C-alpha positions in Angstrom: -10.8 -4.7 45.1 -7.8 -4.8 42.8 -5.6 -2.0 41.6 -5.8 -1.4 37.8 -3.8 0.8 35.5 -5.5 2.3 32.4 -3.9 4.1 29.5 -6.2 6.0 27.2 -5.4 7.6 23.8 -7.9 10.4 23.1 -8.6 12.2 19.8 -6.1 14.9 19.0 -8.8 17.4 18.1 -9.7 17.8 21.8 -8.5 21.0 23.5 -6.8 20.9 26.8 -9.9 21.9 28.8 -11.9 19.1 27.0 -9.3 16.6 28.0 -9.4 17.7 31.6 -13.2 17.6 31.5 -13.1 14.0 30.2 -10.6 13.0 32.9 -12.7 14.6 35.6 -15.8 12.7 34.4 -13.9 9.5 34.5 -12.6 10.2 38.0 -16.1 11.0 39.1 -17.3 7.7 37.6 -14.7 5.7 39.4 -15.4 7.4 42.8 -19.1 7.3 42.3 -19.2 3.6 41.8 -17.2 2.6 44.8 -13.7 2.8 43.4 -10.8 4.8 44.6 -8.5 6.8 42.3 -4.8 6.3 43.2 -3.1 8.4 40.5 -4.0 10.3 37.3 -1.7 12.0 34.8 -2.2 13.6 31.4 0.9 12.6 29.4 0.0 15.0 26.6 0.0 14.9 22.8 2.2 12.3 21.1 2.7 11.1 17.7 1.4 7.6 17.1 3.5 4.8 15.5 0.6 4.1 13.1 -2.7 5.6 12.1 -5.7 4.9 14.3 -8.6 5.7 12.0 -7.4 8.9 10.4 -5.5 10.1 13.5 -1.8 10.3 13.4 -1.5 11.8 17.0 -3.3 11.3 20.2 -3.6 12.6 23.8 -2.3 10.1 26.3 -4.0 9.8 29.7 -2.8 7.5 32.5 -5.0 6.4 35.5 -4.4 4.1 38.4 -7.3 3.1 40.6 -8.8 0.5 42.8 -12.0 -1.1 41.5 -14.2 -4.1 41.6 -15.1 -6.2 38.6 -18.5 -4.4 38.0 -16.8 -1.0 37.8 -14.1 -2.3 35.6 -16.7 -3.7 33.2 -18.6 -0.4 33.2 -15.5 1.7 32.5 -14.5 -0.6 29.6 -18.0 -0.2 28.1 -17.9 3.6 28.6 -14.5 3.8 26.8 -15.6 1.6 24.0 -18.7 3.7 23.2 -17.1 7.1 23.7 -16.4 9.2 20.6 -13.3 10.8 22.2 -11.4 7.6 23.0 -9.2 6.1 20.2 -7.7 3.3 22.2 -7.8 2.1 25.8 -5.8 -0.5 27.7 -6.4 -1.7 31.2 -4.1 -4.0 33.1 -3.9 -5.3 36.7 -1.2 -3.3 38.4 1.6 -5.5 39.8 3.3 -4.8 43.1 6.8 -3.5 42.7 8.2 -6.4 44.7 6.6 -8.8 42.1 8.3 -7.0 39.2 11.8 -7.1 40.7 13.8 -10.1 39.6 14.9 -12.3 42.4 18.6 -13.1 42.5 19.5 -16.6 41.3 20.9 -19.0 43.8 24.5 -20.0 43.1 24.9 -23.6 42.1 27.4 -25.6 44.1 30.6 -26.3 42.3 30.9 -29.9 41.1 33.0 -32.2 43.2 36.5 -32.9 41.9 37.0 -36.3 40.4 39.8 -38.3 42.0 41.5 -41.1 40.2 
């Protein structure tokens, strides 16, 4: 199983209890299908840079979880057909060591030319 990160933008008309309910259902779906939730955060309401449909704001939700390909496909389908999700983006989480830049090796100084 791989570790994935998903960011969801939910409709701004949802109340806080409705957002929590949606997140809980998604967590249950991940756990019920053999996945493992690593982290989940509700980032709150934020203004969007451009309109999505007629919405100018959205509720951002972040989730990090371990899942297999079948579960990932099921979640993507559920997000695409859900009326509450404006946008979703899922990426493979990179290990912190992979993201850190490795120091460049110093090049040896050129040999002095003698005449």
